[in-house]
Structure formats: structure tokens, C-alpha cells
MIMARMAR-594932 format. One record per residue (C-alpha): residue number from 1; x, y, z; residue in three letters. Coordinates in pm, whole numbers, plus 32768, in hexadecimal, padded with zeros to 4 digits. Layout:
// MIMARMAR-594932
 seq east north   up type
 NUM    X     Y    Z  ALA
...
// end
This chain:
// MIMARMAR-594932
 seq east north   up type
   1 8009  7FDF 8019  GLU
   2 8065  8153 7FA3  GLN
   3 803A  8293 807C  PHE
   4 806C  83E7 8004  ASN
   5 8137  849C 812D  LEU
   6 815A  85F3 8075  ILE
   7 8105  870B 814C  GLY
   8 80C6  8649 826E  ALA
   9 81B8  86DC 833E  GLY
  10 823B  8608 8490  ARG
  11 8132  84EA 84AD  ARG
  12 81DD  843D 85D9  ASN
  13 8143  84B3 871B  LEU
  14 8255  83BC 87DE  LEU
  15 838E  844B 8838  ILE
  16 84BE  8383 8837  ASN
  17 83EA  8246 87A3  GLY
  18 8518  817C 86E9  ASP
  19 8600  818D 8864  GLN
  20 8728  8255 8793  ARG
  21 8713  830C 890C  ILE
  22 8767  828A 8A4D  ASP
  23 8819  83E3 8B1E  GLN
  24 87BC  831C 8C41  ARG
  25 8873  81B4 8C20  ASN
  26 8962  81D9 8B25  GLY
  27 88D2  8093 8A97  GLY
  28 893F  8000 8C04  SER
  29 8832  7EFD 8C6D  SER
  30 8775  7F81 8DA9  LEU
  31 86E5  7EAF 8EB9  THR
  32 8584  7EFC 8F67  LEU
  33 84F4  7E92 9097  ASN
  34 83BA  7EF4 90CB  GLY
  35 83C9  804C 9032  TRP
  36 83BA  80F3 8EF0  SER
  37 84EB  819C 8E18  GLY
  38 8550  81D9 8CAA  TYR
  39 85C1  808D 8B8E  ALA
  40 85F2  81D5 8AC2  THR
  41 8586  8337 8A5C  ASP
  42 8416  8366 8AB2  ARG
  43 83EA  81FD 8AE0  MET
  44 83B1  81A8 8C53  ARG
  45 836D  8063 8D01  PHE
  46 8259  808E 8DCE  GLY
  47 823A  7FA3 8F2A  ALA
  48 8128  7FC6 903D  ARG
  49 8197  7F6C 9192  PRO
  50 8216  7E1A 9120  SER
  51 8321  7D12 9181  THR
  52 8370  7CDD 900F  GLY
  53 84D8  7D11 8F72  THR
  54 8538  7D6F 8E41  ALA
  55 8644  7DE1 8D5D  THR
  56 8618  7F07 8C48  ILE
  57 8711  7F34 8B54  GLN
  58 8734  7FE6 89E7  GLN
  59 87C3  7EA5 891E  VAL
  60 887D  7EAE 87DA  ALA
  61 878F  7DE4 8766  ASP
  62 8656  7E2F 865F  ALA
  63 85C0  7DD9 852F  PRO
  64 860A  7E91 83C9  GLU
  65 860D  7FE3 83AD  GLY
  66 8645  8018 851B  PHE
  67 8788  8003 8601  TYR
  68 8703  7FEE 875C  HIS
  69 860A  7F7F 882D  SER
  70 856C  7F74 89A0  ALA
  71 8599  7E28 8A47  LYS
  72 84D5  7DBD 8BC0  ILE
  73 8577  7C62 8C63  SER
  74 8496  7BF7 8D5A  ARG
  75 856B  7B5C 8E79  LEU
  76 847E  7B41 8FAA  THR
  77 8328  7B65 9023  GLY
  78 81C8  7B4A 8FBB  SER
  79 80A8  7C38 8FBD  ALA
  80 7F88  7C20 90AE  GLY
  81 7E57  7CE4 909E  ALA
  82 7ECE  7E3F 910D  SER
  83 7FF3  7E30 9019  ASN
  84 8031  7E87 8EC7  TYR
  85 815E  7E81 8DE9  TYR
  86 8158  7F4C 8CA1  ASN
  87 8250  8007 8BDA  LEU
  88 81B3  815B 8B6D  LEU
  89 8220  82C4 8AD2  THR
  90 813B  8402 8B13  LYS
  91 80F2  84F4 89FD  ILE
  92 80EF  8662 8A38  GLU
  93 7F8F  86DE 8A55  GLY
  94 8032  881E 897A  ASN
  95 8068  86F3 8853  ASP
  96 7F33  863B 885A  ILE
  97 7E45  8747 888D  ALA
  98 7E11  8785 870B  HIS
  99 7D7F  8635 86FC  SER
 100 7C33  8691 87AC  GLY
 101 7C3C  85BD 88AC  ILE
 102 7B23  8606 89AD  GLY
 103 7A75  86D1 88CF  THR
 104 7992  8658 87AE  ASP
 105 7AA9  867E 866D  SER
 106 7B4E  855B 870D  ALA
 107 7BEF  84B9 861A  GLN
 108 7C90  8348 8618  ASP
 109 7DC6  82F7 8696  ILE
 110 7EB4  81D2 8608  THR
 111 7FD9  812E 86DB  ILE
 112 80CF  806B 861E  SER
 113 820A  7F90 86A0  PHE
 114 8317  7EA6 8664  TRP
 115 8314  7D92 8794  VAL
 116 83F0  7C5E 87E0  LYS
 117 839F  7B44 8908  SER
 118 83DA  7A09 8968  ASN
 119 8282  79ED 89CE  LEU
 120 8168  79D7 88F2  THR
 121 7FC4  7A1A 88EE  GLY
 122 7F38  7B44 894C  THR
 123 7FB7  7C6D 89D6  TRP
 124 7F04  7DDF 8A0D  SER
 125 7F35  7F42 898D  VAL
 126 7E54  8037 8A0C  GLY
 127 7E15  81C5 8A14  LEU
 128 7DE1  829F 8B73  GLN
 129 7DC9  83F4 8BE4  ASN
 130 7EA4  8491 8D12  GLU
 131 7D6E  84D7 8DF3  VAL
 132 7D50  8455 8F17  GLY
 133 7C63  8459 901A  GLY
 134 7AC1  8406 8F63  GLY
 135 7B14  8425 8E14  ASP
 136 7BFB  834A 8D7D  ARG
 137 7BE0  82D5 8C69  ARG
 138 7C8A  81C8 8B95  SER
 139 7C50  80CB 8A82  TYR
 140 7D2F  7F9A 8A50  ASN
 141 7D2F  7EA6 892E  THR
 142 7E01  7D6E 88C3  GLU
 143 7EE5  7CE2 87D0  TYR
 144 7F7A  7BC9 8794  THR
 145 810D  7B09 87D9  ILE
 146 812D  79F7 86B4  ASN
 147 8281  7972 86DD  SER
 148 8382  79B0 87A2  ALA
 149 84A7  7A58 87A7  SER
 150 8422  7AF9 8676  VAL
 151 8423  7C2D 8649  TRP
 152 828E  7C7E 85BA  GLU
 153 81F3  7DBF 853E  TYR
 154 80C1  7E46 85EC  LYS
 155 7FA8  7F53 858D  THR
 156 7E66  7FD1 868C  VAL
 157 7D86  80C4 8637  THR
 158 7CBD  8193 8767  ILE
 159 7BAA  8266 86FD  PRO
 160 7C02  8378 8819  LEU
 161 7AFE  83CB 891E  LEU
 162 79F4  8513 88F8  GLN
 163 79D4  855D 8A5A  SER
 164 7ABC  852C 8B98  GLY
 165 7BD7  860D 8C16  VAL
 166 7CF3  862B 8B5C  TRP
 167 7E1F  8733 8B99  TYR
 168 7E70  8807 8A65  TYR
 169 7F9A  88C4 8B07  ASP
 170 80E1  8816 8B86  ASN
 171 8032  871F 8C57  ARG
 172 801F  859C 8BC6  ALA
 173 7EF5  85E9 8B00  GLY
 174 7F57  844C 8A94  LEU
 175 7FBF  8325 8B10  GLN
 176 8016  81F9 8A2A  LEU
 177 803E  80CF 8AF5  GLN
 178 80D7  7F7E 8AA1  PHE
 179 807B  7E19 8B80  ASP
 180 8148  7D5D 8C16  LEU
 181 8089  7CBC 8D2D  GLY
 182 7F7A  7D65 8DEB  SER
 183 7EA9  7D03 8F26  GLY
 184 7D3A  7CCD 8F12  SER
 185 7D25  7E4D 8FA8  ASP
 186 7D5E  7EAD 8E38  TYR
 187 7D20  7DAA 8D78  THR
 188 7BCD  7D4F 8CEF  ASN
 189 7B10  7CD0 8B82  THR
 190 7A82  7DFC 8B02  THR
 191 7B2D  7E6B 8A18  LEU
 192 7B5D  7F47 88CE  ASN
 193 7A7D  803E 8971  GLN
 194 7AF2  8163 8A6F  TRP
 195 7A4A  810A 8BF4  GLN
 196 7A64  81F3 8D0A  SER
 197 7B50  814A 8DF5  ALA
 198 7CD3  80EE 8DF7  ASN
 199 7CDE  7FD1 8D0B  ILE
 200 7E5F  7F82 8C9B  ILE
 201 7E15  7E21 8BD0  ALA
 202 7D53  7D0D 8B57  SER
 203 7D1A  7C04 8C4D  ALA
 204 7D70  7B20 8B5B  ASN
 205 7EB3  7BC5 8AF9  ALA
 206 7FFA  7ACF 8B65  VAL
 207 807C  7AD0 8CBD  ARG
 208 8201  7B39 8C91  PHE
 209 8252  7B7E 8E0B  PHE
 210 81C0  7A29 8E06  GLU
 211 82E5  7994 8D40  THR
 212 842B  7946 8D97  THR
 213 854E  79CC 8C9F  GLY
 214 8440  7A90 8BCA  ALA
 215 8474  7B95 8ABB  THR
 216 83D2  7CA8 8A17  TRP
 217 847A  7DB0 8929  GLN
 218 83CE  7EE6 884E  ILE
 219 8457  7FD5 876A  THR
 220 83E4  80C3 8621  GLY
 221 828D  8121 8713  VAL
 222 81B0  8207 8678  GLN
 223 8096  82F0 86F9  LEU
 224 7FE2  83A5 85C0  GLU
 225 7E87  842C 857A  LEU
 226 7DB1  8393 845F  GLY
 227 7D65  81E7 843F  LYS
 228 7E8C  81D6 8374  VAL
 229 8008  8149 83FF  ALA
 230 80FE  81DF 82E6  THR
 231 8260  8189 8330  PRO
 232 8329  81E5 8438  PHE
 233 83A6  8383 8429  GLU
 234 84F5  836A 844B  HIS
 235 8550  84D1 84FF  ARG
 236 86CA  8517 8505  SER
 237 879C  84A8 8643  TYR
 238 87B5  862C 8689  GLY
 239 8662  866B 8699  GLU
 240 8609  854E 8757  GLU
 241 8715  8588 887F  LEU
 242 8680  86F9 8876  ALA
 243 851F  866D 8871  LEU
 244 855C  8585 89AB  CYS
 245 8667  8679 8A80  GLN
 246 84FF  875F 8A7C  ARG
 247 84A8  8672 8B7A  TYR
 248 85F0  85F0 8C24  PHE
 249 876F  8651 8BCB  TYR
 250 88BA  85AF 8C94  ARG
 251 898D  86F7 8CD9  LEU
 252 8AEA  8700 8C4E  GLY
 253 8B26  8529 8C1A  TYR
 254 8C38  8518 8B68  THR
 255 8D0B  8373 8B78  SER
 256 8E02  844F 8C3F  SER
 257 8D35  84C4 8D4F  GLY
 258 8C08  860E 8D8E  TYR
 259 8C9E  8728 8CF1  MET
 260 8C0D  8837 8DDA  ILE
 261 8CA6  897F 8E33  THR
 262 8C6C  8A08 8F8F  MET
 263 8C9F  8B45 8FFB  THR
 264 8D1E  8BE2 915A  GLY
 265 8C0E  8CA4 9221  VAL
 266 8C90  8C89 938C  SER
 267 8D77  8B9F 942C  THR
 268 8C3B  8AC7 947C  THR
 269 8B67  8AF2 9338  VAL
 270 8B7C  8A8C 91DC  GLY
 271 8AC0  8B05 90BF  GLU
 272 8A7A  8A41 8F5A  ILE
 273 89D8  8AFC 8E53  GLN
 274 893B  8A44 8D76  TYR
 275 886B  8A89 8C37  PHE
 276 87F4  894F 8B60  PRO
 277 87D7  8901 8A02  PRO
 278 8659  893F 89DB  VAL
 279 852B  8992 8A85  THR
 280 84C0  88D2 8B73  MET
 281 8361  887F 8BC3  ARG
 282 837C  8929 8D22  THR
 283 8461  897F 8E1B  THR
 284 8537  884D 8E46  PRO
 285 8587  877D 8F63  THR
 286 8743  8744 8F8D  VAL
 287 8766  85AA 9011  VAL
 288 8906  85EA 9093  LEU
 289 8973  846B 9029  ASN
// end
């Protein structure tokens, strides 16, 4: 099938869908013990209080046309009723407002991605709003991994909701999530429709965290308006890095260490002046490592 993309502009609403940027870990494996962390930039492994452990890492294993993927390897644990595990990314409200979500002009949206796992069967992918309390909205659907340890291409189309509370500013406007074995409090059999509940997965989905040695990888993730999945939008490395740095920037790191200049203000106080390479989403939180 051919696509006329002339004048289409930027199509992929996601950042770092090809998993190239990994500022936090630099390709190193990160072991998680019942908490959340980033596999690659903009792709966060989420875990509600749990005893499960896993490693997440950017790896040089991908289908043709890509080089990197984000890989999650289950080490220990299971998902009790009140636990969940997923890989998620959040789209800023400024970048989703034009979709008409929450209004009568809401459009369809299509998710496409490459996935690989040593577990076959039914898996879940879905969307949520970021509003908690009494207006949580979620949509879940299923995809199938047919062959173990083989890259497979998947697409799903979801009609955006015409009601509900959605953020159209610099807060998270939409959340895309891939289930990795969630408990019964976050699953049900209602699929392919919006629900007023915090549902992450289909009750039919593979129980990733119940399987010793389970692995799951993803790359080439694209989220675009319309009912048709178009070829992945490859952006330059510099552009993709700048988009990631709006949300996170690892200051002055080189192979020799951290290159930071401190000015002495007094005998007990030093001052560091820092100018981020791009305008950040909000006032940053500084973490000393």
C-alpha cells in the first residue's frame, strides 16, 4: 500500500519511538526492584508497589530499518491483585490538543510498533488520560505475538474519546501503555471501548511476571492521527535528542566524568550556573548523582 505523505508534517506524536536516545543508562542495564525507572528516554517501566524485579536496557537488537530496542527481562516476582507492570510513555498536552480529544471533533489515532518476546499469546496495549480521581478514562485492546523471539509488526487503531477531562497544556495529555502482567484490580474483559476506570490490561493477557526468564522488547513505536499506520517517521539524531532534553538532561557527562564549573561564592558556598540546551517542559528538579 502506498501513502502520500507530501505536506503531512510531523506524524509521530511520540518521542524516541525508535529507542535511540538513552541519556540515563547509556546502554547499561538497570535493575528495578519493585519501583519504576526509564528503559530509554521517554519510555518508563511502571510498577505499582510490588516485589517483582526486572532489568531494563537499551539493546542493539532490532528489526530491519532500526538499530536499537528497549528490552525488559523478568527476574523474579508475580502480580498480585493490586499490582501492575507496564511500559509507558506520556504525550504532552500541547502535542495532543489538535487531535480534538475530549471534544466532538475527536479523531481516530493509530498505534504501530515492532515487538519481540520469548512468550507467545495475547498481550495488551492501551491509552489513558492523566486525570485521577473520579474522571479516569482508559481504553484497552489486544495484540498477538505469534512466534517466540521473532520481531513482529503490530498496528491498532483507537477512536479518541469525545468527552472527559484532558490536559491541553504542558501536563501529560495522553498516556500510551503496554501491559507486562498486571493484577486483577487493573484488568477486565471489556475491550475496544473507553471505560471510566483505571484499566491497564485485558484479563486475557500473557502474565509476563509469572514466567521465569521472560523477555519483551519494543521499537519503532509510532502514534499518529488517522486510521492508517504509515511508515515510521525517522528524525535526525540531533532533533530526537533535543526533543528528549525537554524532559530530561544529563548535565555535562562525558566518558571522563562530569564537566561542571563551580564558582566560589564564599568559603562555604559554591555556585553552579546551568543553561539547559532547550527550553524544558517545566522548572527542572535537580538530582546529584
